[in-house]
C-alpha positions as a Markdown table, in Angstrom:
| # | Residue | x | y | z |
|---|---|---|---|---|
| 1 | Met | -32.6 | -6.4 | -11.1 |
| 2 | Thr | -30.0 | -8.4 | -8.5 |
| 3 | Glu | -29.0 | -7.4 | -5.4 |
| 4 | Arg | -25.1 | -7.3 | -7.0 |
| 5 | Asn | -26.6 | -4.0 | -9.1 |
| 6 | Ile | -27.6 | -1.3 | -6.4 |
| 7 | Ala | -24.5 | 1.4 | -6.6 |
| 8 | Val | -24.3 | 4.4 | -4.3 |
| 9 | Val | -22.6 | 7.3 | -6.3 |
| 10 | Thr | -21.3 | 10.4 | -4.6 |
| 11 | Gly | -21.2 | 13.4 | -6.4 |
| 12 | Gly | -23.8 | 12.1 | -8.9 |
| 13 | Ser | -25.6 | 15.2 | -10.2 |
| 14 | Thr | -22.9 | 17.0 | -12.0 |
| 15 | Gly | -19.8 | 16.1 | -14.4 |
| 16 | Ile | -18.1 | 13.0 | -13.9 |
| 17 | Gly | -20.6 | 11.4 | -11.3 |
| 18 | Ala | -23.5 | 12.2 | -13.2 |
| 19 | Glu | -22.0 | 10.3 | -16.4 |
| 20 | Ile | -20.9 | 7.1 | -14.0 |
| 21 | Cys | -24.7 | 7.3 | -12.7 |
| 22 | Arg | -25.8 | 7.2 | -16.5 |
| 23 | Gln | -23.4 | 4.6 | -17.3 |
| 24 | Met | -24.3 | 2.3 | -14.3 |
| 25 | Leu | -28.2 | 3.1 | -15.2 |
| 26 | Ala | -28.2 | 2.2 | -18.9 |
| 27 | Ala | -26.2 | -1.3 | -17.5 |
| 28 | Asp | -29.1 | -2.0 | -15.4 |
| 29 | Tyr | -28.2 | -0.7 | -12.2 |
| 30 | Gln | -30.3 | 0.6 | -9.6 |
| 31 | Val | -28.6 | 4.0 | -8.5 |
| 32 | Ile | -28.7 | 6.1 | -5.7 |
| 33 | Ser | -26.8 | 9.5 | -6.0 |
| 34 | Leu | -25.6 | 11.5 | -3.4 |
| 35 | Ala | -25.2 | 14.9 | -3.6 |
| 36 | Arg | -25.4 | 18.5 | -2.4 |
| 37 | Arg | -28.2 | 19.2 | -4.9 |
| 38 | Lys | -30.1 | 16.8 | -7.2 |
| 39 | Pro | -29.6 | 16.0 | -10.8 |
| 40 | Asp | -31.6 | 17.9 | -13.1 |
| 41 | Trp | -32.5 | 14.8 | -14.9 |
| 42 | Ser | -34.1 | 11.5 | -13.8 |
| 43 | His | -34.4 | 7.9 | -14.5 |
| 44 | Pro | -37.2 | 5.3 | -12.8 |
| 45 | Gln | -33.9 | 3.6 | -11.5 |
| 46 | Leu | -32.0 | 6.5 | -10.0 |
| 47 | Thr | -32.8 | 7.8 | -6.4 |
| 48 | Ala | -31.3 | 11.3 | -5.5 |
| 49 | Ile | -30.8 | 12.1 | -1.9 |
| 50 | Glu | -29.3 | 15.6 | -1.1 |
| 51 | Val | -26.6 | 15.8 | 1.7 |
| 52 | Asp | -23.6 | 18.0 | 2.4 |
| 53 | Leu | -20.9 | 15.6 | 2.5 |
| 54 | Leu | -18.5 | 17.9 | 4.4 |
| 55 | Asp | -21.1 | 17.1 | 7.3 |
| 56 | Asn | -19.8 | 13.9 | 9.1 |
| 57 | Ala | -23.2 | 13.5 | 11.2 |
| 58 | Ala | -25.3 | 14.1 | 8.3 |
| 59 | Thr | -22.8 | 11.9 | 6.0 |
| 60 | Val | -23.2 | 9.2 | 8.8 |
| 61 | Glu | -26.9 | 9.4 | 9.0 |
| 62 | Ala | -27.5 | 9.4 | 5.2 |
| 63 | Ala | -25.1 | 6.3 | 4.8 |
| 64 | Ala | -26.8 | 4.5 | 7.6 |
| 65 | Glu | -30.3 | 5.4 | 5.9 |
| 66 | Ile | -29.2 | 4.0 | 2.9 |
| 67 | Ala | -27.7 | 0.9 | 4.2 |
| 68 | Ala | -31.1 | 0.1 | 5.9 |
| 69 | Arg | -33.0 | 0.4 | 2.7 |
| 70 | Trp | -30.8 | -0.9 | 0.2 |
| 71 | Pro | -28.6 | -4.0 | -0.2 |
| 72 | Val | -25.8 | -2.0 | -1.6 |
| 73 | Ser | -23.3 | -3.9 | -3.5 |
| 74 | His | -21.1 | -1.0 | -5.1 |
| 75 | Leu | -19.6 | 2.0 | -3.6 |
| 76 | Ile | -18.3 | 5.2 | -6.0 |
| 77 | His | -17.1 | 8.1 | -3.9 |
| 78 | Asn | -16.5 | 10.7 | -6.5 |
| 79 | Ala | -17.3 | 13.9 | -4.7 |
| 80 | Gly | -14.9 | 16.3 | -4.0 |
| 81 | Ala | -13.4 | 20.0 | -4.3 |
| 82 | Ile | -10.1 | 21.5 | -5.0 |
| 83 | Arg | -9.7 | 24.7 | -2.4 |
| 84 | Ala | -6.1 | 25.6 | -4.5 |
| 85 | Ala | -4.0 | 27.7 | -2.8 |
| 86 | Leu | -0.1 | 28.2 | -2.9 |
| 87 | Leu | 1.7 | 26.9 | 0.5 |
| 88 | Pro | 1.9 | 30.4 | 2.2 |
| 89 | Asp | -1.7 | 30.9 | 1.8 |
| 90 | Val | -2.9 | 27.4 | 2.6 |
| 91 | Lys | -5.7 | 27.2 | 5.5 |
| 92 | Ile | -6.0 | 24.5 | 7.9 |
| 93 | Asp | -9.8 | 24.7 | 7.9 |
| 94 | Asp | -9.7 | 23.6 | 3.9 |
| 95 | Leu | -7.6 | 20.5 | 4.7 |
| 96 | Asn | -9.9 | 19.7 | 7.5 |
| 97 | Ala | -12.8 | 20.3 | 5.0 |
| 98 | Leu | -10.9 | 17.9 | 2.3 |
| 99 | Thr | -10.0 | 15.6 | 4.8 |
| 100 | Gln | -13.9 | 14.6 | 5.9 |
| 101 | Leu | -15.1 | 14.9 | 1.8 |
| 102 | His | -12.4 | 12.8 | 0.4 |
| 103 | Leu | -11.4 | 10.7 | 3.5 |
| 104 | Gly | -14.0 | 11.0 | 6.4 |
| 105 | Ala | -17.3 | 10.4 | 4.0 |
| 106 | Ala | -15.7 | 7.5 | 2.0 |
| 107 | Ile | -15.1 | 5.6 | 5.3 |
| 108 | Ala | -18.7 | 6.5 | 6.9 |
| 109 | Leu | -20.1 | 5.0 | 3.4 |
| 110 | Ala | -17.9 | 1.9 | 3.2 |
| 111 | Gln | -18.6 | 1.5 | 7.3 |
| 112 | Ala | -22.3 | 1.7 | 6.7 |
| 113 | Ala | -22.6 | -0.7 | 3.3 |
| 114 | Leu | -19.9 | -3.1 | 4.8 |
| 115 | Pro | -22.0 | -5.4 | 6.8 |
| 116 | Gly | -24.2 | -5.9 | 3.7 |
| 117 | Met | -21.4 | -6.6 | 1.4 |
| 118 | Arg | -19.7 | -8.9 | 3.7 |
| 119 | Ala | -23.0 | -11.0 | 4.4 |
| 120 | Arg | -23.2 | -11.4 | 0.6 |
| 121 | Lys | -19.7 | -12.2 | 0.1 |
| 122 | Phe | -19.4 | -9.4 | -2.5 |
| 123 | Gly | -18.9 | -5.8 | -3.1 |
| 124 | Arg | -17.2 | -3.0 | -5.4 |
| 125 | Ile | -15.3 | 0.0 | -3.7 |
| 126 | Ile | -14.3 | 2.2 | -5.8 |
| 127 | Leu | -12.6 | 5.7 | -4.8 |
| 128 | Met | -12.2 | 8.7 | -7.1 |
| 129 | Ser | -8.5 | 10.2 | -6.4 |
| 130 | Ser | -6.7 | 12.6 | -8.9 |
| 131 | Arg | -3.8 | 12.9 | -11.2 |
| 132 | Gly | -3.3 | 15.7 | -8.8 |
| 133 | Ala | -2.4 | 13.3 | -6.1 |
| 134 | Leu | 1.1 | 13.1 | -7.5 |
| 135 | Gly | 1.6 | 16.4 | -7.0 |
| 136 | Leu | 0.4 | 20.1 | -8.6 |
| 137 | Ala | 1.3 | 23.8 | -8.0 |
| 138 | Thr | -1.6 | 25.2 | -5.5 |
| 139 | Arg | -2.8 | 21.6 | -4.6 |
| 140 | Ser | -1.7 | 20.8 | -1.0 |
| 141 | Ala | -5.1 | 20.2 | 0.6 |
| 142 | Tyr | -6.5 | 18.2 | -2.7 |
| 143 | Ala | -3.0 | 16.3 | -3.6 |
| 144 | Ala | -2.7 | 15.3 | 0.5 |
| 145 | Thr | -6.3 | 14.1 | 0.7 |
| 146 | Lys | -6.7 | 12.6 | -2.7 |
| 147 | Ala | -3.0 | 10.6 | -1.9 |
| 148 | Gly | -4.8 | 9.3 | 0.9 |
| 149 | Met | -7.7 | 7.9 | -0.7 |
| 150 | Ile | -5.1 | 5.6 | -2.4 |
| 151 | Gly | -3.4 | 4.4 | 0.8 |
| 152 | Leu | -7.5 | 3.9 | 1.9 |
| 153 | Ala | -8.0 | 1.6 | -1.0 |
| 154 | Arg | -4.9 | -0.5 | -0.7 |
| 155 | Thr | -5.7 | -0.9 | 2.9 |
| 156 | Trp | -9.3 | -1.9 | 2.3 |
| 157 | Ala | -8.2 | -4.2 | -0.6 |
| 158 | Leu | -5.9 | -6.3 | 1.8 |
| 159 | Glu | -8.9 | -6.3 | 4.8 |
| 160 | Leu | -11.9 | -7.2 | 2.6 |
| 161 | Ala | -10.2 | -9.6 | -0.1 |
| 162 | Ala | -11.5 | -12.5 | 1.9 |
| 163 | Asp | -14.7 | -11.2 | 1.5 |
| 164 | Gly | -15.5 | -10.9 | -2.1 |
| 165 | Ile | -15.0 | -7.3 | -1.7 |
| 166 | Thr | -12.8 | -5.4 | -4.3 |
| 167 | Val | -11.3 | -1.6 | -3.7 |
| 168 | Asn | -9.7 | 0.3 | -6.5 |
| 169 | Val | -8.9 | 3.9 | -7.3 |
| 170 | Val | -9.7 | 5.9 | -10.7 |
| 171 | Ala | -7.5 | 9.1 | -10.7 |
| 172 | Pro | -8.7 | 11.0 | -13.4 |
| 173 | Gly | -6.4 | 14.0 | -15.0 |
| 174 | Pro | -7.9 | 17.4 | -16.4 |
| 175 | Ile | -11.3 | 16.5 | -17.2 |
| 176 | Ala | -13.1 | 19.4 | -19.1 |
| 177 | Asp | -16.7 | 19.2 | -18.7 |
| 178 | Thr | -16.9 | 19.4 | -15.3 |
| 179 | Glu | -17.6 | 22.4 | -13.0 |
| 180 | Met | -14.3 | 21.7 | -10.9 |
| 181 | Phe | -12.0 | 21.9 | -14.0 |
| 182 | Arg | -14.0 | 24.9 | -15.3 |
| 183 | Glu | -13.5 | 26.8 | -12.0 |
| 184 | Val | -9.8 | 26.6 | -12.6 |
| 185 | Ile | -9.8 | 27.0 | -16.2 |
| 186 | Pro | -11.8 | 29.4 | -18.3 |
| 187 | Glu | -13.5 | 27.9 | -21.4 |
| 188 | Asn | -11.8 | 28.4 | -25.0 |
| 189 | Ser | -9.0 | 30.3 | -22.8 |
| 190 | Glu | -5.2 | 30.2 | -23.7 |
| 191 | Arg | -4.8 | 27.9 | -20.5 |
| 192 | Glu | -7.0 | 25.1 | -21.7 |
| 193 | Gln | -5.3 | 25.5 | -25.1 |
| 194 | Lys | -1.8 | 24.7 | -23.5 |
| 195 | Leu | -2.9 | 22.4 | -21.2 |
| 196 | Ala | -4.0 | 20.0 | -23.8 |
| 197 | Ala | -1.5 | 20.6 | -25.8 |
| 198 | Ala | 1.0 | 19.3 | -22.8 |
| 199 | Ile | -1.1 | 15.8 | -22.5 |
| 200 | Pro | 0.5 | 13.3 | -23.8 |
| 201 | Val | -2.5 | 12.1 | -26.1 |
| 202 | Gly | -3.2 | 16.1 | -27.0 |
| 203 | Arg | -6.7 | 16.6 | -25.4 |
| 204 | Leu | -8.5 | 17.5 | -22.4 |
| 205 | Gly | -10.5 | 14.3 | -20.8 |
| 206 | Arg | -14.1 | 14.0 | -20.7 |
| 207 | Ser | -16.5 | 12.2 | -18.0 |
| 208 | Asp | -17.2 | 9.6 | -20.5 |
| 209 | Asp | -13.4 | 8.4 | -20.3 |
| 210 | Val | -13.4 | 8.4 | -16.6 |
| 211 | Ala | -16.8 | 6.6 | -16.1 |
| 212 | Arg | -15.9 | 3.9 | -18.3 |
| 213 | Ala | -12.9 | 3.3 | -16.3 |
| 214 | Val | -15.4 | 2.8 | -13.2 |
| 215 | Met | -17.4 | 0.6 | -15.0 |
| 216 | Phe | -14.2 | -1.7 | -15.3 |
| 217 | Phe | -13.6 | -1.8 | -11.4 |
| 218 | Ala | -17.4 | -1.9 | -11.0 |
| 219 | Asp | -18.0 | -5.4 | -13.2 |
| 220 | Pro | -18.8 | -8.1 | -10.9 |
| 221 | Gln | -16.6 | -10.7 | -13.2 |
| 222 | Asn | -13.6 | -8.4 | -12.4 |
| 223 | Gly | -12.9 | -10.2 | -8.7 |
| 224 | Phe | -9.4 | -10.1 | -9.2 |
| 225 | Val | -8.5 | -6.4 | -9.7 |
| 226 | Thr | -8.0 | -5.0 | -6.5 |
| 227 | Gly | -5.9 | -2.1 | -4.5 |
| 228 | Gln | -5.1 | -0.8 | -8.0 |
| 229 | Thr | -5.0 | 2.7 | -9.1 |
| 230 | Leu | -5.9 | 3.5 | -12.6 |
| 231 | Tyr | -4.8 | 7.0 | -14.1 |
| 232 | Val | -7.3 | 8.3 | -16.7 |
| 233 | Cys | -5.1 | 11.4 | -17.6 |
| 234 | Gly | -4.1 | 11.2 | -21.2 |
| 235 | Gly | -0.3 | 10.2 | -20.2 |
| 236 | Ala | -0.3 | 12.8 | -18.0 |
| 237 | Ser | 0.7 | 10.7 | -14.8 |
| 238 | Val | 3.8 | 10.0 | -16.6 |
| 239 | Gly | 5.1 | 13.6 | -17.4 |
| 240 | Thr | 4.9 | 16.9 | -16.3 |
| 241 | Ile | 1.5 | 19.3 | -16.7 |
| 242 | Val | 1.2 | 23.0 | -15.6 |
| 243 | Ile | -2.0 | 24.5 | -15.2 |
């Protein structure tokens, strides 16, 4: 185990986050999962820390604790929420909450890890945006803040490139094996079938599809790729989908 193999993964207890953790562990990373609840599985190189990333003070405290204990080399900010609503029903409280979760937590975690990354002249920061950042009905707060993650990454990529730190974005389309997806689309429903048929590759995504994209950006050898957004969406980002 080297210093360059220590990753923080937010939302690591379920869905995409859990699959990212598993693939990193399989690649001999040490992984620190940050989520509201601990995973229902364990691994000798997995540390699970419970924190509500909607709470900025708790997030800052957890980030500082992690940076003090581990020489973090990789930060994957995967945790997210939707809070769907058509425009007349959008609540500013929801916008503020998702701003904290998607953007504020990213900033707090990156700020805590940054001194160590700069000292070691190496770092990988990967933010999880969404196909929804391109626009999707009922996603005002979600799309706005997920699009904001792309702006963060492009800005940080410019600021941190000279320090050997890359910053990239993975933007998934509909990923069927996640709680977030199932909150919106019932399993084996007509809506699910129509959505799958509307995706150019003809199927819904899986968490492992997304995790493999994360692993590409995480690779220490891929230091010439920064400020980029990779849509893992079966082609949905170049077409139109209706959920």
